[in-house]
N, C-alpha and C positions, 0 to 999 in steps of 0.2 A: 874557104877560111873567109872570115873577116877580114877587111882591109886592118894592119895597124896603126893608126896614127895615135901618134904620143907627142901633143903640143905642151910638154912642160918645162917652162922655162929654169933656167937654173937658181935663178933666183926671180922669184913671183912678184907678178906686178898683173894690176886691173885695170882693165881688160888686156886679154892678152893680145897678140896681133892679128892682121887682119890681112886676109889674101885673097888675091883673084882666085876664081875657078878655074882650075887647071894650071894654076903653080904645083910645083913638084907635094909641093906640103900641105896641099889644099883638095888634091883630086882633081877628075875631070870632068863629073857628071855630078848635078844636081841629084837624082835617084840611083843608089847602089842597091847592087843586087850579091848575097851571097849565100851560103848553103843553111843557113841559120833562120832563113825567111819563115820556113812553115811554123818555127815556135812565135814570131811576131806577129804572124796571121791570127793563132789560135789568142795568141794575148791581147789582141787588139778587139778580135768577137768578145771577150769576158770584161773588157775594162768598161764598155759603151762611154767612152771619151768623147763624146763630141758635143759642141754648144756653138750655138748662132747668137749675133747683138739681134736685140728687135730693131736696130736702126737699118732701117730697108732704104735709105736714101743714100747708100753707097754701091747700088746696082754689084752684087756679087751676082750667083747664078750662069746665065749661059758662059758670058763671055769670061767668065775665070775657068770656068769648066773645061771650055774652049781651049783654054790656054794651059789647064795643069795638063788636061788630054796630051795634048801635042810635047810637052815637056817631058812625061810617060812617054809616049812613042820616039821621043829624040832619044832619050838615055835606055830605055829598057822596052824595046819596041815588044815583048813578049807579053808584059805585065800591064797592056792598052787595052781593057774590055770596048769592043766594036761599039756598042751600047752600056752608057751607065753614067749614072748620076757623077756629081762631084766626090759625095759622099764614098760611091763603090768605086772611084779608082782611088780615093785615099787607104781603101781597106784593103788596095792589093799591091801595096808597097809596103816597104817596112819603113819609111819615114811619117813622123807626125808632120799634122801640116798645120801653119796659123796665115789666116790674110790678115794683114794689117789696111787699112785703109784712113786716110785723111780728108776733110773737106777740102774741094780746090783753093788753090791759093793759101791754105795754111798752113803751119810750119811742120815739118816732120814729125816732132817731137809732138803734136797734138793726135795723131793715128791713134784707131783705137781698133783693137782685137775683135772684127768682126765675126771671125769666121776660127774656132779652134777646135781640131779634129786632133785630140794629143792624145794618148793612152800611156805613153811611158815620161811622165815627168818626172823631173831630177829636184825633188824637195819643195814642191809647188804643188798649188792647186789649178788645174785647167777650169772648174767653173770659175772661179773667183775671178780669172781675170778676164774671162769674156766682156768684152763691151768696156775694156779700160782703155786708158790712155798710156802712151810707152813708157812714158816718165811715172805715171802710177807702180805698173805691172812689175818695171825694175826700184820702185822704191825700196823693196829690204835689200838688194843689194849692197854690202857697205859703201861707203864713201869714202874709198882709198886710191891711192896713188893717183892713176888719172882718170876714175871714175867718180868725179867729183859733179858740180851742177854744170858747168861747161861742157865737160868729156860726156857727161850724158846724153848732152843736148847734140852734139858732136855723135855719139852713137846711133840716134835717131838719124839723123842726116843720111844716114849709109842704108836707109831703108829704101831712098828714093835716087839714087848712083845708075850712071849707066850700067855698070857691069856688073854679074852677082860676083856677089864676095861671100869668104866662107870664113867662122869663127869658130873656135872652141873653147867648150867650156869642158874641166874635169875635176871629177874629186876622187874619192877613193870609199870603199863599202865593204862591210864586211859579210857579202854575199853576192849574187849575178842577179838577181831579182830586177826583173827591167820596168816595171812599174813602181817609183818609190815617191807616191804622190803624198803631199803633206797640205793637209788645211789646216791654218791658223785661226780660222773663225770661231767663236765661241758659240756654242748651239747644242743643245741634248738633242736635238733630233737630227745629229750630222751620221749620213750614213757614213756606213763600216770602213766601204773602201775608199773614200775620201780623204782617210788618216793610216799610212801606213808607217809607224814608226821601228826607226832604224834601230836595234840593239846592238852593242859592241861587246857585249859581255860574252867571256870565254870564247874572247878570239882567236881563231885560228889559220883563217884563210882573209887574205886580203885582195881585192879587184879594184883595177883600174877603171873607172865606168867615165867614158868621154862622150861628151855629146856635142855632136857634128853641126852647126849650122850654115844652110846655105840662105844667103838672102838674097834673092831674086825681084828686081821691081815688075814687075806686070805694063803700068803706064805711069805718070808723075802722079797719080793719087793711088793709088792700090802695089803690097807690094807680099810676094811671099815667103812665109820661113817653113825652109824643110829641116827640120831635126831628127836628127838620126842618132842612137845610140849603140855604141861599142863599150864591150866589155872584156878586159882580161886579165884572166889570173896574175897578180904579180910577181910570184914565185917563177914565173914561165917567161918573163919579161927579160931581155937582154940587160946585163949589169950597169950601162950608162943609163939606162934610162930609168931603173931603179936608183940612182944614185942623182940623178935630175929630181926624182921626186925627192926625195929625201931631203937633196939642199934648199927645192921650194918650197916644202913643208917648212924647212927652220925657218926660210926667210919671212914668212906669210904670218902678214899681222895677226893681231888675235882675233879682231872681230870679223877676219876673214876666213879664220879658226872654226868661229863659233856658228859663221852662218854656214859653212860647208857641213857642220854638226861632226866635226872633228877631234874638238879640242876636247872634251873629256878623254878619247882614246889616243890623243896623242905620242905618248910615250911608247904604246903598244904597238901602234903603226911607225913610229921609227925603230922598234926592236924588232920587227918582220922583215924591214927593207933591209 
């Protein structure tokens, strides 16, 4: 069974707390394995969620491939193929992977997403963020609580700290679909898979969706994001967790409710909690 991560604060704050890998609330592995792996891998094959930046100056390739293979070997030795590309390694684990890289001597906020292998985005478009800088990627996130201009730069600095860090993003959904991509580009030629709208009509079941982000520095200029999705039927959660979700929603700023896509459904959600 998936690990039960419930990073919900009684009073909602943005961003949520940051943990060091190994703390009880964060888990002790970058890469986790459970009995949902077959479903994740099937969905990855269908998604086609791989993009690379055209900027070759940042020297991904063999060095980063070796680092990722060693990371898989450390946490889940059975999942590391003897020979395989960077793409093969990501295709064999449940986590999505993003590599962020900056030019030597540049500030962390200038780091770009140079490799985006994401099949299970939570309300964003992987193709659109590829090649974008950290601050541009996070521009749609509301300017609330501590996630203001200075706070965003502090968040970027976490990319190149010495320790592996863990952060969580959570939301509520009316189904347990893994791929929740949403593309906000205006285009008549938008591929269908780029925009999966969420419908709250006739809401009967509610799911807690938790995104576990492990931030792993590779060196001073390249960092890895592991992104793992966990889904839990709210009806099956302990009463104290449901109460924290309710309290967090009640204290959530309106702009955050809209960003999470739950503003219109908030009354129905609270009734189900």
